[in-house]
N, CA, C, O and the ligand as a Tripos MOL2 file, in Angstrom:
@<TRIPOS>MOLECULE
protein
  309   307    78     0     0
PROTEIN
NO_CHARGES

@<TRIPOS>ATOM
      1 N          26.4880  -14.7990   -1.2490 N.3       1 MET1
      2 CA         25.5610  -15.9420   -1.2190 C.3       1 MET1
      3 C          24.1410  -15.4500   -0.9520 C.2       1 MET1
      4 O          23.9120  -14.7430    0.0290 O.2       1 MET1
      5 N          23.2090  -15.8030   -1.7840 N.am      2 LYS2
      6 CA         21.8210  -15.4330   -1.5510 C.3       2 LYS2
      7 C          20.9780  -16.6970   -1.4690 C.2       2 LYS2
      8 O          21.2680  -17.7140   -2.0980 O.2       2 LYS2
      9 N          19.9190  -16.5900   -0.6660 N.am      3 LYS3
     10 CA         19.0360  -17.7450   -0.4760 C.3       3 LYS3
     11 C          17.6390  -17.4210   -0.9500 C.2       3 LYS3
     12 O          17.0970  -16.3580   -0.6450 O.2       3 LYS3
     13 N          17.0640  -18.3300   -1.6890 N.am      4 PHE4
     14 CA         15.6680  -18.2060   -2.1010 C.3       4 PHE4
     15 C          14.9470  -19.4970   -1.7740 C.2       4 PHE4
     16 O          15.4910  -20.5880   -1.9500 O.2       4 PHE4
     17 N          13.7050  -19.3650   -1.2930 N.am      5 THR5
     18 CA         12.9030  -20.5750   -1.1330 C.3       5 THR5
     19 C          12.1910  -20.8520   -2.4490 C.2       5 THR5
     20 O          12.0400  -19.9830   -3.3070 O.2       5 THR5
     21 N          11.7700  -22.0830   -2.5650 N.am      6 CYS6
     22 CA         10.9900  -22.5010   -3.7280 C.3       6 CYS6
     23 C           9.7710  -21.5840   -3.8850 C.2       6 CYS6
     24 O           9.4460  -21.1720   -4.9980 O.2       6 CYS6
     25 N           9.0980  -21.2650   -2.7740 N.am      7 LYS7
     26 CA          7.9240  -20.3840   -2.8020 C.3       7 LYS7
     27 C           8.2540  -19.0150   -3.3710 C.2       7 LYS7
     28 O           7.4890  -18.4570   -4.1570 O.2       7 LYS7
     29 N           9.4140  -18.4730   -2.9640 N.am      8 GLU8
     30 CA          9.7950  -17.1470   -3.4540 C.3       8 GLU8
     31 C          10.0380  -17.1790   -4.9610 C.2       8 GLU8
     32 O           9.6430  -16.2730   -5.6950 O.2       8 GLU8
     33 N          10.6970  -18.2450   -5.3970 N.am      9 ILE9
     34 CA         11.0070  -18.3410   -6.8210 C.3       9 ILE9
     35 C           9.7230  -18.5130   -7.6260 C.2       9 ILE9
     36 O           9.6470  -18.1020   -8.7840 O.2       9 ILE9
     37 N           8.7070  -19.1260   -6.9990 N.am     10 MET10
     38 CA          7.4200  -19.2630   -7.6720 C.3      10 MET10
     39 C           6.5170  -18.0670   -7.4100 C.2      10 MET10
     40 O           5.3280  -18.0980   -7.7310 O.2      10 MET10
     41 N           7.0780  -17.0190   -6.8310 N.am     11 ASN11
     42 CA          6.3220  -15.7860   -6.6120 C.3      11 ASN11
     43 C           5.0590  -16.0350   -5.7910 C.2      11 ASN11
     44 O           4.0270  -15.4020   -6.0130 O.2      11 ASN11
     45 N           5.1520  -16.9680   -4.8350 N.am     12 GLY12
     46 CA          4.0290  -17.2490   -3.9470 C.3      12 GLY12
     47 C           2.8950  -18.0430   -4.5730 C.2      12 GLY12
     48 O           1.8910  -18.3150   -3.9150 O.2      12 GLY12
     49 N           3.0460  -18.4220   -5.8530 N.am     13 GLU13
     50 CA          1.9830  -19.1810   -6.5200 C.3      13 GLU13
     51 C           2.2580  -20.6680   -6.4040 C.2      13 GLU13
     52 O           2.4360  -21.3630   -7.4040 O.2      13 GLU13
     53 N           2.2880  -21.1480   -5.1550 N.am     14 GLY14
     54 CA          2.6230  -22.5410   -4.9130 C.3      14 GLY14
     55 C           4.0460  -22.6590   -4.4230 C.2      14 GLY14
     56 O           4.5970  -21.7230   -3.8430 O.2      14 GLY14
     57 N           4.6410  -23.8200   -4.6610 N.am     15 GLY15
     58 CA          6.0030  -24.0400   -4.2060 C.3      15 GLY15
     59 C           6.0540  -24.6010   -2.8000 C.2      15 GLY15
     60 O           5.0200  -24.7860   -2.1570 O.2      15 GLY15
     61 N           7.2670  -24.8720   -2.3200 N.am     16 CYS16
     62 CA          7.4520  -25.4500   -0.9980 C.3      16 CYS16
     63 C           8.5450  -24.6630   -0.2710 C.2      16 CYS16
     64 O           9.0010  -23.6250   -0.7510 O.2      16 CYS16
     65 N           8.9510  -25.1640    0.8760 N.am     17 ASP17
     66 CA          9.9060  -24.4210    1.7060 C.3      17 ASP17
     67 C          11.3600  -24.7970    1.4300 C.2      17 ASP17
     68 O          12.2530  -24.3840    2.1690 O.2      17 ASP17
     69 N          11.6000  -25.5510    0.4070 N.am     18 MET18
     70 CA         12.9820  -25.9110    0.0930 C.3      18 MET18
     71 C          13.7890  -24.6460   -0.2240 C.2      18 MET18
     72 O          13.2900  -23.7300   -0.8770 O.2      18 MET18
     73 N          15.0440  -24.6090    0.2470 N.am     19 VAL19
     74 CA         15.8780  -23.4190    0.0750 C.3      19 VAL19
     75 C          16.9970  -23.7100   -0.9230 C.2      19 VAL19
     76 O          17.6360  -24.7620   -0.8890 O.2      19 VAL19
     77 N          17.2060  -22.7480   -1.8020 N.am     20 PHE20
     78 CA         18.3070  -22.8270   -2.7700 C.3      20 PHE20
     79 C          19.2290  -21.6630   -2.5130 C.2      20 PHE20
     80 O          18.7710  -20.5390   -2.3040 O.2      20 PHE20
     81 N          20.5170  -21.9130   -2.5260 N.am     21 GLU21
     82 CA         21.4250  -20.8020   -2.2840 C.3      21 GLU21
     83 C          22.5960  -20.8500   -3.2360 C.2      21 GLU21
     84 O          23.0290  -21.9160   -3.6750 O.2      21 GLU21
     85 N          23.0980  -19.6640   -3.5440 N.am     22 GLY22
     86 CA         24.2240  -19.5960   -4.4460 C.3      22 GLY22
     87 C          24.6920  -18.1620   -4.6070 C.2      22 GLY22
     88 O          24.0630  -17.2150   -4.1370 O.2      22 GLY22
     89 N          25.8270  -18.0400   -5.2940 N.am     23 VAL23
     90 CA         26.4130  -16.7270   -5.5240 C.3      23 VAL23
     91 C          25.8690  -16.1350   -6.8280 C.2      23 VAL23
     92 O          25.7260  -14.9200   -6.9660 O.2      23 VAL23
     93 N          25.5730  -17.0200   -7.7740 N.am     24 GLU24
     94 CA         25.0990  -16.5710   -9.0710 C.3      24 GLU24
     95 C          23.6060  -16.8080   -9.2250 C.2      24 GLU24
     96 O          23.0870  -17.8520   -8.8310 O.2      24 GLU24
     97 N          22.9270  -15.8350   -9.7990 N.am     25 LEU25
     98 CA         21.4950  -15.9670  -10.0750 C.3      25 LEU25
     99 C          21.2040  -17.2300  -10.8850 C.2      25 LEU25
    100 O          20.2710  -17.9670  -10.5670 O.2      25 LEU25
    101 N          21.9870  -17.4810  -11.9170 N.am     26 MET26
    102 CA         21.7300  -18.6330  -12.7790 C.3      26 MET26
    103 C          21.9130  -19.9530  -12.0380 C.2      26 MET26
    104 O          21.2510  -20.9430  -12.3470 O.2      26 MET26
    105 N          22.8170  -19.9590  -11.0560 N.am     27 ASP27
    106 CA         23.0500  -21.1490  -10.2580 C.3      27 ASP27
    107 C          21.7980  -21.4790   -9.4450 C.2      27 ASP27
    108 O          21.3430  -22.6230   -9.4250 O.2      27 ASP27
    109 N          21.2490  -20.4650   -8.7770 N.am     28 VAL28
    110 CA         20.0530  -20.6560   -7.9530 C.3      28 VAL28
    111 C          18.8470  -21.0210   -8.8340 C.2      28 VAL28
    112 O          18.0680  -21.9130   -8.4990 O.2      28 VAL28
    113 N          18.7120  -20.3180   -9.9570 N.am     29 ALA29
    114 CA         17.6000  -20.6170  -10.8730 C.3      29 ALA29
    115 C          17.7080  -22.0550  -11.3870 C.2      29 ALA29
    116 O          16.7000  -22.7450  -11.5430 O.2      29 ALA29
    117 N          18.9350  -22.4950  -11.6480 N.am     30 GLY30
    118 CA         19.1530  -23.8580  -12.1410 C.3      30 GLY30
    119 C          18.8300  -24.9110  -11.0910 C.2      30 GLY30
    120 O          18.2250  -25.9380  -11.3970 O.2      30 GLY30
    121 N          19.2390  -24.6500   -9.8450 N.am     31 GLN31
    122 CA         18.9300  -25.5870   -8.7580 C.3      31 GLN31
    123 C          17.4290  -25.7280   -8.5880 C.2      31 GLN31
    124 O          16.9080  -26.8300   -8.4190 O.2      31 GLN31
    125 N          16.7420  -24.5970   -8.6360 N.am     32 CYS32
    126 CA         15.2910  -24.6330   -8.4710 C.3      32 CYS32
    127 C          14.6520  -25.3460   -9.6590 C.2      32 CYS32
    128 O          13.7070  -26.1180   -9.4960 O.2      32 CYS32
    129 N          15.1740  -25.0810  -10.8480 N.am     33 GLY33
    130 CA         14.6450  -25.7430  -12.0440 C.3      33 GLY33
    131 C          14.7390  -27.2570  -11.9340 C.2      33 GLY33
    132 O          13.8000  -27.9690  -12.2880 O.2      33 GLY33
    133 N          15.8780  -27.7520  -11.4410 N.am     34 ASN34
    134 CA         16.0510  -29.1970  -11.2690 C.3      34 ASN34
    135 C          15.0650  -29.7460  -10.2490 C.2      34 ASN34
    136 O          14.4980  -30.8230  -10.4290 O.2      34 ASN34
    137 N          14.8700  -28.9890   -9.1760 N.am     35 HIS35
    138 CA         13.9280  -29.3960   -8.1340 C.3      35 HIS35
    139 C          12.5060  -29.4700   -8.6960 C.2      35 HIS35
    140 O          11.7960  -30.4530   -8.4840 O.2      35 HIS35
    141 N          12.1010  -28.4200   -9.4130 N.am     36 ILE36
    142 CA         10.7410  -28.3670   -9.9700 C.3      36 ILE36
    143 C          10.5370  -29.4950  -10.9770 C.2      36 ILE36
    144 O           9.4760  -30.1170  -11.0320 O.2      36 ILE36
    145 N          11.5780  -29.7430  -11.7730 N.am     37 ALA37
    146 CA         11.4640  -30.7830  -12.7940 C.3      37 ALA37
    147 C          11.2440  -32.1510  -12.1600 C.2      37 ALA37
    148 O          10.6880  -33.0460  -12.7970 O.2      37 ALA37
    149 N          11.6780  -32.3220  -10.9050 N.am     38 GLY38
    150 CA         11.5240  -33.5970  -10.2240 C.3      38 GLY38
    151 C          10.2240  -33.7300   -9.4420 C.2      38 GLY38
    152 O          10.0080  -34.7360   -8.7670 O.2      38 GLY38
    153 N           9.3650  -32.7310   -9.5260 N.am     39 THR39
    154 CA          8.1010  -32.7920   -8.7890 C.3      39 THR39
    155 C           6.9730  -33.2400   -9.7180 C.2      39 THR39
    156 O           7.0910  -33.1840  -10.9420 O.2      39 THR39
    157 N           5.8830  -33.6830   -9.1050 N.am     40 ASN40
    158 CA          4.6980  -33.9860   -9.9170 C.3      40 ASN40
    159 C           3.4210  -33.6320   -9.1620 C.2      40 ASN40
    160 O           2.3520  -34.1820   -9.4300 O.2      40 ASN40
    161 N           3.5500  -32.7010   -8.2100 N.am     41 ASP41
    162 CA          2.3780  -32.3140   -7.4290 C.3      41 ASP41
    163 C           1.7880  -30.9870   -7.9130 C.2      41 ASP41
    164 O           2.3800  -30.2770   -8.7250 O.2      41 ASP41
    165 N           0.5990  -30.6800   -7.3850 N.am     42 ASP42
    166 CA         -0.0850  -29.4630   -7.8020 C.3      42 ASP42
    167 C           0.6210  -28.1940   -7.3310 C.2      42 ASP42
    168 O           0.5440  -27.1500   -7.9790 O.2      42 ASP42
    169 N           1.3140  -28.3000   -6.1860 N.am     43 LEU43
    170 CA          1.9960  -27.1300   -5.6310 C.3      43 LEU43
    171 C           2.9860  -26.5280   -6.6130 C.2      43 LEU43
    172 O           3.1900  -25.3140   -6.6400 O.2      43 LEU43
    173 N           3.5930  -27.3780   -7.4120 N.am     44 HIS44
    174 CA          4.6400  -26.9240   -8.3280 C.3      44 HIS44
    175 C           4.1560  -26.8540   -9.7710 C.2      44 HIS44
    176 O           4.9340  -26.5970  -10.6900 O.2      44 HIS44
    177 N           2.8710  -27.0860   -9.9520 N.am     45 LYS45
    178 CA          2.3700  -27.2350  -11.3190 C.3      45 LYS45
    179 C           2.5680  -25.9800  -12.1830 C.2      45 LYS45
    180 O           2.9740  -26.0740  -13.3410 O.2      45 LYS45
    181 N           2.2740  -24.8000  -11.6020 N.am     46 SER46
    182 CA          2.3340  -23.6000  -12.4400 C.3      46 SER46
    183 C           3.7440  -23.3670  -12.9760 C.2      46 SER46
    184 O           3.9220  -22.9920  -14.1350 O.2      46 SER46
    185 N           4.7490  -23.5940  -12.1180 N.am     47 MET47
    186 CA          6.1310  -23.3990  -12.5620 C.3      47 MET47
    187 C           6.5620  -24.5040  -13.5060 C.2      47 MET47
    188 O           7.2740  -24.2580  -14.4790 O.2      47 MET47
    189 N           6.1250  -25.7330  -13.2160 N.am     48 ARG48
    190 CA          6.4830  -26.8590  -14.0810 C.3      48 ARG48
    191 C           5.9130  -26.6250  -15.4800 C.2      48 ARG48
    192 O           6.5860  -26.8530  -16.4860 O.2      48 ARG48
    193 N           4.6740  -26.1710  -15.5240 N.am     49 ASP49
    194 CA          4.0660  -25.8880  -16.8220 C.3      49 ASP49
    195 C           4.8420  -24.8060  -17.5570 C.2      49 ASP49
    196 O           5.0590  -24.8770  -18.7670 O.2      49 ASP49
    197 N           5.2570  -23.7960  -16.7830 N.am     50 MET50
    198 CA          6.0060  -22.7070  -17.4000 C.3      50 MET50
    199 C           7.3240  -23.2270  -17.9730 C.2      50 MET50
    200 O           7.7580  -22.7930  -19.0400 O.2      50 MET50
    201 N           7.9570  -24.1630  -17.2550 N.am     51 MET51
    202 CA          9.2530  -24.6750  -17.6980 C.3      51 MET51
    203 C           9.1400  -25.6110  -18.8850 C.2      51 MET51
    204 O          10.0290  -25.6590  -19.7360 O.2      51 MET51
    205 N           8.0290  -26.3640  -18.9400 N.am     52 THR52
    206 CA          7.9420  -27.3880  -19.9860 C.3      52 THR52
    207 C           7.2710  -26.8680  -21.2540 C.2      52 THR52
    208 O           7.4490  -27.4320  -22.3330 O.2      52 THR52
    209 N           6.4930  -25.7820  -21.1170 N.am     53 ALA53
    210 CA          5.8250  -25.2520  -22.3030 C.3      53 ALA53
    211 C           6.8400  -24.5920  -23.2340 C.2      53 ALA53
    212 O           7.9340  -24.2090  -22.8200 O.2      53 ALA53
    213 N           6.4550  -24.4730  -24.4770 N.am     54 GLU54
    214 CA          7.2920  -23.7430  -25.4310 C.3      54 GLU54
    215 C           7.2700  -22.2640  -25.0770 C.2      54 GLU54
    216 O           6.2140  -21.6920  -24.8050 O.2      54 GLU54
    217 N           8.4320  -21.6630  -25.0840 N.am     55 HIS55
    218 CA          8.4790  -20.2470  -24.7430 C.3      55 HIS55
    219 C           9.2730  -19.4730  -25.7770 C.2      55 HIS55
    220 O          10.2440  -19.9600  -26.3560 O.2      55 HIS55
    221 N           8.8290  -18.2760  -25.9800 N.am     56 THR56
    222 CA          9.5910  -17.3860  -26.8380 C.3      56 THR56
    223 C          10.7420  -16.8140  -26.0170 C.2      56 THR56
    224 O          10.7080  -16.8260  -24.7870 O.2      56 THR56
    225 N          11.7430  -16.3240  -26.7000 N.am     57 GLU57
    226 CA         12.8630  -15.6860  -26.0180 C.3      57 GLU57
    227 C          12.3710  -14.5230  -25.1690 C.2      57 GLU57
    228 O          12.9050  -14.2430  -24.0950 O.2      57 GLU57
    229 N          11.3330  -13.8480  -25.6790 N.am     58 GLU58
    230 CA         10.7800  -12.6950  -24.9720 C.3      58 GLU58
    231 C          10.2020  -13.1080  -23.6220 C.2      58 GLU58
    232 O          10.4110  -12.4260  -22.6180 O.2      58 GLU58
    233 N           9.4770  -14.2210  -23.5980 N.am     59 GLU59
    234 CA          8.8770  -14.7070  -22.3470 C.3      59 GLU59
    235 C           9.9520  -15.1180  -21.3510 C.2      59 GLU59
    236 O           9.8430  -14.8290  -20.1590 O.2      59 GLU59
    237 N          10.9840  -15.7870  -21.8340 N.am     60 LYS60
    238 CA         12.0800  -16.1950  -20.9460 C.3      60 LYS60
    239 C          12.7580  -14.9690  -20.3630 C.2      60 LYS60
    240 O          13.0870  -14.9180  -19.1780 O.2      60 LYS60
    241 N          12.9600  -13.9800  -21.2290 N.am     61 LYS61
    242 CA         13.6170  -12.7580  -20.8010 C.3      61 LYS61
    243 C          12.7980  -12.0690  -19.7080 C.2      61 LYS61
    244 O          13.3490  -11.5810  -18.7220 O.2      61 LYS61
    245 N          11.4860  -12.0360  -19.8940 N.am     62 GLU62
    246 CA         10.6200  -11.4250  -18.8940 C.3      62 GLU62
    247 C          10.7480  -12.0980  -17.5430 C.2      62 GLU62
    248 O          10.8310  -11.4410  -16.5060 O.2      62 GLU62
    249 N          10.7620  -13.4490  -17.5770 N.am     63 TRP63
    250 CA         10.8750  -14.1670  -16.2980 C.3      63 TRP63
    251 C          12.2020  -13.8320  -15.6480 C.2      63 TRP63
    252 O          12.2330  -13.5280  -14.4560 O.2      63 TRP63
    253 N          13.2900  -13.8750  -16.3830 N.am     64 PHE64
    254 CA         14.6010  -13.6190  -15.7850 C.3      64 PHE64
    255 C          14.7370  -12.1750  -15.3190 C.2      64 PHE64
    256 O          15.4480  -11.8900  -14.3560 O.2      64 PHE64
    257 N          14.0550  -11.2710  -16.0050 N.am     65 GLU65
    258 CA         14.0770   -9.8850  -15.5320 C.3      65 GLU65
    259 C          13.3490   -9.7450  -14.2030 C.2      65 GLU65
    260 O          13.7780   -9.0080  -13.3150 O.2      65 GLU65
    261 N          12.2270  -10.4740  -14.0820 N.am     66 TRP66
    262 CA         11.4990  -10.4680  -12.8000 C.3      66 TRP66
    263 C          12.3940  -11.0470  -11.7070 C.2      66 TRP66
    264 O          12.5250  -10.4700  -10.6270 O.2      66 TRP66
    265 N          13.0110  -12.1980  -12.0030 N.am     67 PHE67
    266 CA         13.8270  -12.8510  -10.9800 C.3      67 PHE67
    267 C          15.0660  -12.0200  -10.6440 C.2      67 PHE67
    268 O          15.4980  -11.9780   -9.4920 O.2      67 PHE67
    269 N          15.6230  -11.3740  -11.6360 N.am     68 GLN68
    270 CA         16.7650  -10.4940  -11.3940 C.3      68 GLN68
    271 C          16.3870   -9.3910  -10.4020 C.2      68 GLN68
    272 O          17.1800   -9.0380   -9.5290 O.2      68 GLN68
    273 N          15.1760   -8.8510  -10.5390 N.am     69 GLY69
    274 CA         14.6920   -7.8200   -9.6240 C.3      69 GLY69
    275 C          14.5840   -8.3530   -8.2100 C.2      69 GLY69
    276 O          14.9840   -7.6850   -7.2570 O.2      69 GLY69
    277 N          14.0360   -9.5760   -8.0700 N.am     70 GLU70
    278 CA         13.9250  -10.2050   -6.7480 C.3      70 GLU70
    279 C          15.3080  -10.4580   -6.1740 C.2      70 GLU70
    280 O          15.5520  -10.2600   -4.9840 O.2      70 GLU70
    281 N          16.2010  -10.8960   -7.0370 N.am     71 TRP71
    282 CA         17.5780  -11.2020   -6.6530 C.3      71 TRP71
    283 C          18.2480   -9.9290   -6.1070 C.2      71 TRP71
    284 O          18.8920   -9.9620   -5.0590 O.2      71 TRP71
    285 N          18.0920   -8.8290   -6.8170 N.am     72 ASP72
    286 CA         18.7350   -7.5770   -6.4210 C.3      72 ASP72
    287 C          18.1800   -7.0440   -5.1070 C.2      72 ASP72
    288 O          18.9020   -6.4150   -4.3340 O.2      72 ASP72
    289 N          16.8810   -7.2970   -4.8510 N.am     73 LYS73
    290 CA         16.2660   -6.8200   -3.6170 C.3      73 LYS73
    291 C          16.7520   -7.6010   -2.4050 C.2      73 LYS73
    292 O          16.7710   -7.0920   -1.2840 O.2      73 LYS73
    293 N          17.1390   -8.8360   -2.6510 N.am     74 LYS74
    294 CA         17.4810   -9.7520   -1.5670 C.3      74 LYS74
    295 C          18.8530   -9.4140   -0.9910 C.2      74 LYS74
    296 O          19.8060   -9.1780   -1.7330 O.2      74 LYS74
    297 N          18.9430   -9.3940    0.3400 N.am     75 ASP75
    298 CA         20.2290   -9.1400    0.9830 C.3      75 ASP75
    299 C          21.1030  -10.3940    0.9250 C.2      75 ASP75
    300 O          20.6070  -11.5200    0.8990 O.2      75 ASP75
    301 N          22.3870  -10.1710    0.9080 N.am     76 GLU76
    302 CA         23.3300  -11.2900    1.0260 C.3      76 GLU76
    303 C          23.1680  -11.9020    2.3900 C.2      76 GLU76
    304 O          22.9460  -11.1820    3.3630 O.2      76 GLU76
    305 N          23.2730  -13.2120    2.4930 N.am     77 GLY77
    306 CA         23.1950  -13.7810    3.8280 C.3      77 GLY77
    307 C          23.1920  -15.2870    3.7910 C.2      77 GLY77
    308 O          23.1300  -15.9300    4.8390 O.2      77 GLY77
    309 ZN          9.4480  -26.8400   -4.1390 Zn       78 ZN78
@<TRIPOS>BOND
     1     1     2 1
     2     2     3 1
     3     3     4 2
     4     3     5 am
     5     5     6 1
     6     6     7 1
     7     7     8 2
     8     7     9 am
     9     9    10 1
    10    10    11 1
    11    11    12 2
    12    11    13 am
    13    13    14 1
    14    14    15 1
    15    15    16 2
    16    15    17 am
    17    17    18 1
    18    18    19 1
    19    19    20 2
    20    19    21 am
    21    21    22 1
    22    22    23 1
    23    23    24 2
    24    23    25 am
    25    25    26 1
    26    26    27 1
    27    27    28 2
    28    27    29 am
    29    29    30 1
    30    30    31 1
    31    31    32 2
    32    31    33 am
    33    33    34 1
    34    34    35 1
    35    35    36 2
    36    35    37 am
    37    37    38 1
    38    38    39 1
    39    39    40 2
    40    39    41 am
    41    41    42 1
    42    42    43 1
    43    43    44 2
    44    43    45 am
    45    45    46 1
    46    46    47 1
    47    47    48 2
    48    47    49 am
    49    49    50 1
    50    50    51 1
    51    51    52 2
    52    51    53 am
    53    53    54 1
    54    54    55 1
    55    55    56 2
    56    55    57 am
    57    57    58 1
    58    58    59 1
    59    59    60 2
    60    59    61 am
    61    61    62 1
    62    62    63 1
    63    63    64 2
    64    63    65 am
    65    65    66 1
    66    66    67 1
    67    67    68 2
    68    67    69 am
    69    69    70 1
    70    70    71 1
    71    71    72 2
    72    71    73 am
    73    73    74 1
    74    74    75 1
    75    75    76 2
    76    75    77 am
    77    77    78 1
    78    78    79 1
    79    79    80 2
    80    79    81 am
    81    81    82 1
    82    82    83 1
    83    83    84 2
    84    83    85 am
    85    85    86 1
    86    86    87 1
    87    87    88 2
    88    87    89 am
    89    89    90 1
    90    90    91 1
    91    91    92 2
    92    91    93 am
    93    93    94 1
    94    94    95 1
    95    95    96 2
    96    95    97 am
    97    97    98 1
    98    98    99 1
    99    99   100 2
   100    99   101 am
   101   101   102 1
   102   102   103 1
   103   103   104 2
   104   103   105 am
   105   105   106 1
   106   106   107 1
   107   107   108 2
   108   107   109 am
   109   109   110 1
   110   110   111 1
   111   111   112 2
   112   111   113 am
   113   113   114 1
   114   114   115 1
   115   115   116 2
   116   115   117 am
   117   117   118 1
   118   118   119 1
   119   119   120 2
   120   119   121 am
   121   121   122 1
   122   122   123 1
   123   123   124 2
   124   123   125 am
   125   125   126 1
   126   126   127 1
   127   127   128 2
   128   127   129 am
   129   129   130 1
   130   130   131 1
   131   131   132 2
   132   131   133 am
   133   133   134 1
   134   134   135 1
   135   135   136 2
   136   135   137 am
   137   137   138 1
   138   138   139 1
   139   139   140 2
   140   139   141 am
   141   141   142 1
   142   142   143 1
   143   143   144 2
   144   143   145 am
   145   145   146 1
   146   146   147 1
   147   147   148 2
   148   147   149 am
   149   149   150 1
   150   150   151 1
   151   151   152 2
   152   151   153 am
   153   153   154 1
   154   154   155 1
   155   155   156 2
   156   155   157 am
   157   157   158 1
   158   158   159 1
   159   159   160 2
   160   159   161 am
   161   161   162 1
   162   162   163 1
   163   163   164 2
   164   163   165 am
   165   165   166 1
   166   166   167 1
   167   167   168 2
   168   167   169 am
   169   169   170 1
   170   170   171 1
   171   171   172 2
   172   171   173 am
   173   173   174 1
   174   174   175 1
   175   175   176 2
   176   175   177 am
   177   177   178 1
   178   178   179 1
   179   179   180 2
   180   179   181 am
   181   181   182 1
   182   182   183 1
   183   183   184 2
   184   183   185 am
   185   185   186 1
   186   186   187 1
   187   187   188 2
   188   187   189 am
   189   189   190 1
   190   190   191 1
   191   191   192 2
   192   191   193 am
   193   193   194 1
   194   194   195 1
   195   195   196 2
   196   195   197 am
   197   197   198 1
   198   198   199 1
   199   199   200 2
   200   199   201 am
   201   201   202 1
   202   202   203 1
   203   203   204 2
   204   203   205 am
   205   205   206 1
   206   206   207 1
   207   207   208 2
   208   207   209 am
   209   209   210 1
   210   210   211 1
   211   211   212 2
   212   211   213 am
   213   213   214 1
   214   214   215 1
   215   215   216 2
   216   215   217 am
   217   217   218 1
   218   218   219 1
   219   219   220 2
   220   219   221 am
   221   221   222 1
   222   222   223 1
   223   223   224 2
   224   223   225 am
   225   225   226 1
   226   226   227 1
   227   227   228 2
   228   227   229 am
   229   229   230 1
   230   230   231 1
   231   231   232 2
   232   231   233 am
   233   233   234 1
   234   234   235 1
   235   235   236 2
   236   235   237 am
   237   237   238 1
   238   238   239 1
   239   239   240 2
   240   239   241 am
   241   241   242 1
   242   242   243 1
   243   243   244 2
   244   243   245 am
   245   245   246 1
   246   246   247 1
   247   247   248 2
   248   247   249 am
   249   249   250 1
   250   250   251 1
   251   251   252 2
   252   251   253 am
   253   253   254 1
   254   254   255 1
   255   255   256 2
   256   255   257 am
   257   257   258 1
   258   258   259 1
   259   259   260 2
   260   259   261 am
   261   261   262 1
   262   262   263 1
   263   263   264 2
   264   263   265 am
   265   265   266 1
   266   266   267 1
   267   267   268 2
   268   267   269 am
   269   269   270 1
   270   270   271 1
   271   271   272 2
   272   271   273 am
   273   273   274 1
   274   274   275 1
   275   275   276 2
   276   275   277 am
   277   277   278 1
   278   278   279 1
   279   279   280 2
   280   279   281 am
   281   281   282 1
   282   282   283 1
   283   283   284 2
   284   283   285 am
   285   285   286 1
   286   286   287 1
   287   287   288 2
   288   287   289 am
   289   289   290 1
   290   290   291 1
   291   291   292 2
   292   291   293 am
   293   293   294 1
   294   294   295 1
   295   295   296 2
   296   295   297 am
   297   297   298 1
   298   298   299 1
   299   299   300 2
   300   299   301 am
   301   301   302 1
   302   302   303 1
   303   303   304 2
   304   303   305 am
   305   305   306 1
   306   306   307 1
   307   307   308 2
@<TRIPOS>SUBSTRUCTURE
     1 MET1         2 RESIDUE 1 A MET
     2 LYS2         6 RESIDUE 1 A LYS
     3 LYS3        10 RESIDUE 1 A LYS
     4 PHE4        14 RESIDUE 1 A PHE
     5 THR5        18 RESIDUE 1 A THR
     6 CYS6        22 RESIDUE 1 A CYS
     7 LYS7        26 RESIDUE 1 A LYS
     8 GLU8        30 RESIDUE 1 A GLU
     9 ILE9        34 RESIDUE 1 A ILE
    10 MET10       38 RESIDUE 1 A MET
    11 ASN11       42 RESIDUE 1 A ASN
    12 GLY12       46 RESIDUE 1 A GLY
    13 GLU13       50 RESIDUE 1 A GLU
    14 GLY14       54 RESIDUE 1 A GLY
    15 GLY15       58 RESIDUE 1 A GLY
    16 CYS16       62 RESIDUE 1 A CYS
    17 ASP17       66 RESIDUE 1 A ASP
    18 MET18       70 RESIDUE 1 A MET
    19 VAL19       74 RESIDUE 1 A VAL
    20 PHE20       78 RESIDUE 1 A PHE
    21 GLU21       82 RESIDUE 1 A GLU
    22 GLY22       86 RESIDUE 1 A GLY
    23 VAL23       90 RESIDUE 1 A VAL
    24 GLU24       94 RESIDUE 1 A GLU
    25 LEU25       98 RESIDUE 1 A LEU
    26 MET26      102 RESIDUE 1 A MET
    27 ASP27      106 RESIDUE 1 A ASP
    28 VAL28      110 RESIDUE 1 A VAL
    29 ALA29      114 RESIDUE 1 A ALA
    30 GLY30      118 RESIDUE 1 A GLY
    31 GLN31      122 RESIDUE 1 A GLN
    32 CYS32      126 RESIDUE 1 A CYS
    33 GLY33      130 RESIDUE 1 A GLY
    34 ASN34      134 RESIDUE 1 A ASN
    35 HIS35      138 RESIDUE 1 A HIS
    36 ILE36      142 RESIDUE 1 A ILE
    37 ALA37      146 RESIDUE 1 A ALA
    38 GLY38      150 RESIDUE 1 A GLY
    39 THR39      154 RESIDUE 1 A THR
    40 ASN40      158 RESIDUE 1 A ASN
    41 ASP41      162 RESIDUE 1 A ASP
    42 ASP42      166 RESIDUE 1 A ASP
    43 LEU43      170 RESIDUE 1 A LEU
    44 HIS44      174 RESIDUE 1 A HIS
    45 LYS45      178 RESIDUE 1 A LYS
    46 SER46      182 RESIDUE 1 A SER
    47 MET47      186 RESIDUE 1 A MET
    48 ARG48      190 RESIDUE 1 A ARG
    49 ASP49      194 RESIDUE 1 A ASP
    50 MET50      198 RESIDUE 1 A MET
    51 MET51      202 RESIDUE 1 A MET
    52 THR52      206 RESIDUE 1 A THR
    53 ALA53      210 RESIDUE 1 A ALA
    54 GLU54      214 RESIDUE 1 A GLU
    55 HIS55      218 RESIDUE 1 A HIS
    56 THR56      222 RESIDUE 1 A THR
    57 GLU57      226 RESIDUE 1 A GLU
    58 GLU58      230 RESIDUE 1 A GLU
    59 GLU59      234 RESIDUE 1 A GLU
    60 LYS60      238 RESIDUE 1 A LYS
    61 LYS61      242 RESIDUE 1 A LYS
    62 GLU62      246 RESIDUE 1 A GLU
    63 TRP63      250 RESIDUE 1 A TRP
    64 PHE64      254 RESIDUE 1 A PHE
    65 GLU65      258 RESIDUE 1 A GLU
    66 TRP66      262 RESIDUE 1 A TRP
    67 PHE67      266 RESIDUE 1 A PHE
    68 GLN68      270 RESIDUE 1 A GLN
    69 GLY69      274 RESIDUE 1 A GLY
    70 GLU70      278 RESIDUE 1 A GLU
    71 TRP71      282 RESIDUE 1 A TRP
    72 ASP72      286 RESIDUE 1 A ASP
    73 LYS73      290 RESIDUE 1 A LYS
    74 LYS74      294 RESIDUE 1 A LYS
    75 ASP75      298 RESIDUE 1 A ASP
    76 GLU76      302 RESIDUE 1 A GLU
    77 GLY77      306 RESIDUE 1 A GLY
    78 ZN78       309 GROUP 0 **** ****
C-alpha cells in the first residue's frame, strides 16, 4: 500500500492535502484523477488542464513515467 497526497501527485504545483492510497499505481492515479475532475479551483487548475486537454500518447507516457518514478521512490506504508 502506498500513499500519495494530491500535492505530491501534482508535483508541488498546487493541489491539496487529500491522501490517496492503493496497491496499484493506476488505482492511485485514478483516485486522484476523479478528485481533480471534481474540483474547480485554481489550486488544481494545472492538473485539471492537463487532464482535459488533448494529449498525445507520448505526453501521457511521459507523465506516467514521471509518476512511476515517484511511485518507486515511495516506501510502502
Ligand atoms: Zn486536491
